N, C-alpha and C positions, 0 to 999 in steps of 0.2 A: 686044719683050721682051729686055732685056739679059741677059748671062750672070749678073750679080749677082742679078737677080730670079729667074732660073731656079734658081739655087743656093739662094736663101733661101726661095722659095715652098713647096717640099715640106716644109721644116723647120717652117715656121709651121703648115702643115696638120697635120703629125704632132703637134706640140706641142698644138695645139688639140684634136685627136682624143684624144690621150693624157689631157689634163686632163679632158675630157668623160667619157671612159670611167672614169677614177678617181672622178670625182664621182658617176657613176651607180652604180658599185660600192659606194661609201661609203653613199649614201642607201639602196641596196638592203639592205646589211648592217644599217643602222640600223633600217629597217622590219622586217627579220626579227627583230632583237633585241627591238624593241618588241612585236611580235605574240607572240613567245615568252614574254616577261615577262607580257603580258596573259593568255596561255593559262595560265601557272602561277598567276597571281593568281586567275583564274576557278576553277581546280581546287581551290585552297585555300579558296575561298568568300568572298574579299574582293571583293565586286562593287561 
């Protein structure tokens, strides 16, 4: 493993992990928003 690979590899891992965690956060917020809207709609009686 060269010095270049050693320097680049952790960055790639970090970037991938970061984008994955952002994606998971976004989809989680989206799901929460959807379920919140669904809950509001149910309470108002628009089934």
